[in-house]
C-alpha positions as CSV (number, residue, x, y, z in Angstrom):
1,M,-80.3,-16.2,-255.0
2,S,-77.8,-16.8,-257.5
3,D,-76.3,-13.9,-256.4
4,F,-76.3,-15.0,-252.4
5,L,-74.6,-18.1,-253.3
6,S,-72.1,-16.9,-255.7
7,S,-70.5,-14.5,-253.4
8,A,-70.6,-16.9,-250.4
9,K,-68.8,-19.3,-252.3
10,N,-66.3,-16.7,-253.4
11,F,-66.2,-15.5,-249.5
12,V,-65.3,-19.5,-248.3
13,N,-63.3,-19.8,-251.4
14,S,-61.2,-16.9,-249.7
15,A,-60.7,-17.8,-246.5
16,V,-60.1,-21.4,-247.2
17,S,-57.0,-20.0,-249.6
18,R,-56.0,-17.7,-246.5
19,T,-55.9,-20.9,-244.0
20,S,-54.1,-22.6,-246.2
21,W,-51.3,-19.7,-246.5
22,E,-50.7,-19.7,-242.7
23,A,-50.8,-23.5,-242.8
24,Q,-48.2,-23.5,-245.1
25,K,-46.3,-20.3,-243.6
26,Q,-46.0,-21.0,-240.0
27,L,-45.1,-24.8,-241.5
28,R,-42.0,-22.9,-243.3
29,V,-41.7,-20.9,-240.1
30,R,-41.2,-24.3,-237.5
31,N,-39.0,-25.6,-240.4
32,K,-36.1,-22.6,-240.2
33,Q,-36.3,-22.3,-235.8
34,S,-35.7,-26.4,-236.4
35,E,-33.1,-25.7,-238.5
36,I,-31.7,-23.1,-236.7
37,D,-32.0,-25.3,-233.4
38,K,-30.0,-27.5,-235.0
39,L,-27.2,-25.8,-235.9
40,L,-27.2,-24.4,-232.3
41,E,-27.0,-27.6,-230.9
42,Q,-24.1,-28.4,-233.5
43,R,-22.6,-25.0,-232.4
44,Q,-22.8,-25.8,-228.8
45,H,-21.3,-29.5,-229.4
46,L,-18.2,-28.0,-231.4
47,M,-17.7,-25.8,-228.8
48,E,-17.3,-28.5,-225.8
49,E,-15.4,-30.0,-228.2
50,L,-13.2,-27.2,-228.6
51,G,-12.6,-26.1,-224.8
52,Q,-11.9,-30.1,-224.2
53,V,-8.7,-29.7,-227.0
54,A,-8.1,-26.8,-225.3
55,M,-7.7,-28.2,-222.1
56,N,-6.0,-31.4,-223.3
57,L,-3.6,-29.6,-225.4
58,Y,-3.0,-27.2,-222.1
59,Q,-2.6,-29.0,-219.5
60,Q,0.1,-31.1,-221.6
61,G,2.2,-27.8,-223.1
62,S,1.3,-28.1,-226.6
63,L,-1.4,-25.8,-227.6
64,T,-1.2,-25.2,-231.3
65,D,-2.9,-23.2,-234.1
66,S,-3.3,-25.8,-236.5
67,Q,-4.8,-28.4,-233.8
68,L,-8.2,-25.2,-232.8
69,S,-8.1,-23.3,-236.2
70,R,-10.4,-26.8,-237.7
71,L,-12.6,-26.5,-234.6
72,C,-13.0,-22.3,-235.1
73,A,-13.5,-22.7,-238.5
74,S,-16.1,-25.0,-238.0
75,I,-18.0,-23.0,-234.9
76,F,-17.1,-20.0,-237.6
77,E,-19.1,-21.5,-240.3
78,L,-22.1,-22.8,-238.5
79,D,-22.4,-18.5,-236.9
80,H,-22.7,-17.5,-240.3
81,D,-24.9,-20.0,-241.2
82,L,-26.9,-19.3,-238.0
83,R,-27.2,-15.8,-238.8
84,S,-28.7,-16.6,-242.3
85,R,-31.0,-19.0,-241.7
86,E,-32.5,-16.7,-238.3
87,T,-32.7,-13.8,-241.2
88,Q,-34.8,-16.3,-243.6
89,L,-36.7,-17.2,-240.3
90,Q,-37.8,-13.0,-240.0
91,D,-38.6,-13.1,-242.9
92,A,-40.6,-16.0,-243.0
93,K,-42.2,-14.5,-239.5
94,N,-42.9,-11.4,-241.5
95,E,-44.4,-12.3,-244.5
96,A,-48.2,-10.9,-245.6
97,Y,-50.9,-12.5,-247.0
98,P,-50.9,-11.7,-250.8
99,V,-54.6,-10.7,-251.0
100,D,-54.6,-10.2,-254.6
101,Q,-52.6,-13.2,-255.4
102,F,-55.1,-15.5,-254.0
103,A,-58.5,-13.7,-254.5
104,P,-61.1,-15.6,-256.3
105,G,-61.8,-14.1,-259.7
106,P,-64.9,-12.8,-261.2
107,T,-67.2,-15.9,-262.4
108,M,-69.8,-14.3,-264.2
109,N,-69.3,-13.4,-267.7
110,Y,-66.9,-16.0,-268.6
111,A,-65.7,-16.6,-271.9
112,P,-62.8,-19.0,-272.8
113,P,-60.2,-18.0,-274.6
114,A,-59.7,-18.2,-277.8
115,P,-58.0,-20.8,-279.8
116,S,-54.6,-19.3,-280.6
117,N,-53.0,-19.1,-284.6
118,M,-49.6,-18.9,-283.4
119,A,-46.6,-20.2,-286.1
120,T,-44.9,-22.5,-284.7
121,P,-41.0,-21.1,-283.5
122,P,-38.3,-21.6,-286.0
123,P,-36.4,-25.0,-285.0
124,N,-32.8,-24.0,-282.9
125,P,-30.1,-25.1,-285.0
126,S,-28.0,-25.9,-282.3
127,M,-30.2,-29.2,-281.3
128,N,-30.7,-30.3,-284.8
129,N,-27.2,-32.7,-283.8
130,I,-28.4,-33.6,-280.3
131,N,-30.7,-36.3,-280.7
132,N,-30.4,-38.8,-284.6
133,N,-33.1,-41.4,-283.5
134,N,-37.1,-40.7,-284.8
135,N,-38.0,-38.4,-282.3
136,A,-34.8,-35.5,-284.4
137,N,-36.8,-32.4,-283.0
138,Y,-37.0,-33.6,-279.2
139,A,-33.9,-33.1,-277.1
140,Q,-32.9,-34.3,-274.1
141,P,-31.9,-32.3,-271.4
142,Q,-27.7,-32.3,-270.8
143,P,-27.3,-32.3,-266.9
144,T,-25.3,-29.1,-265.8
145,P,-22.2,-29.2,-263.6
146,N,-22.4,-27.7,-260.6
147,P,-19.1,-26.4,-259.7
148,A,-19.9,-25.8,-255.6
149,A,-20.3,-29.3,-255.3
150,D,-17.0,-30.6,-256.5
151,A,-15.3,-27.1,-254.1
152,R,-11.8,-28.4,-252.3
153,C,-9.5,-27.2,-249.7
154,P,-6.9,-25.4,-251.7
155,Q,-4.5,-25.8,-248.8
156,C,-5.5,-29.6,-247.7
157,G,-8.0,-30.6,-250.6
158,N,-11.0,-32.0,-248.2
159,P,-14.4,-31.4,-250.3
160,L,-16.1,-27.8,-248.6
161,R,-19.1,-27.2,-248.3
162,S,-21.1,-24.7,-250.1
163,N,-20.6,-20.9,-249.6
164,A,-17.7,-22.0,-247.2
165,L,-15.8,-19.2,-244.9
166,Y,-13.4,-21.9,-243.8
167,C,-12.2,-25.0,-243.9
168,R,-13.3,-27.9,-241.9
169,N,-10.6,-29.9,-241.9
170,C,-7.8,-26.9,-241.9
171,G,-9.1,-24.1,-240.9
172,A,-7.9,-22.6,-243.4
173,K,-8.9,-18.9,-244.7
174,L,-11.3,-19.4,-248.2
175,R,-12.3,-15.8,-248.8
């Protein structure tokens, strides 16, 4: 009887784990699809704006490349983001349930781990001068600079999005 209950418990745990994983996968797929829909909506808006600007300039006889390059660069950047998100969406849809990762382990003959007698690691000499208060052995984490967050267009100086191919302001090619 005990083996039957243990087997039933393992079966239920496995089913719950699989159901939870499938639900999380569906959330990832929906989130990616939502991101793609938003990018397509932004692209459509920019295409309409591009068409309106081009038509107005054409009608005035003053169509210039610099005015259109900003919109074209934004559309190109959205297209790049869109392709990336579509690849991520396809990857999420193609994910397979990792059976081994979530399978319940054996419950019989369980032995707790033996206490470890590991020696403490030698102190890091570079950490000694970080905090000279009462807790000299505890280092405070230092923030790491993010160069991508400070990226600016070499042509106009406006801030750039990470992995941008073109400047959204002036249309300068960045790569």
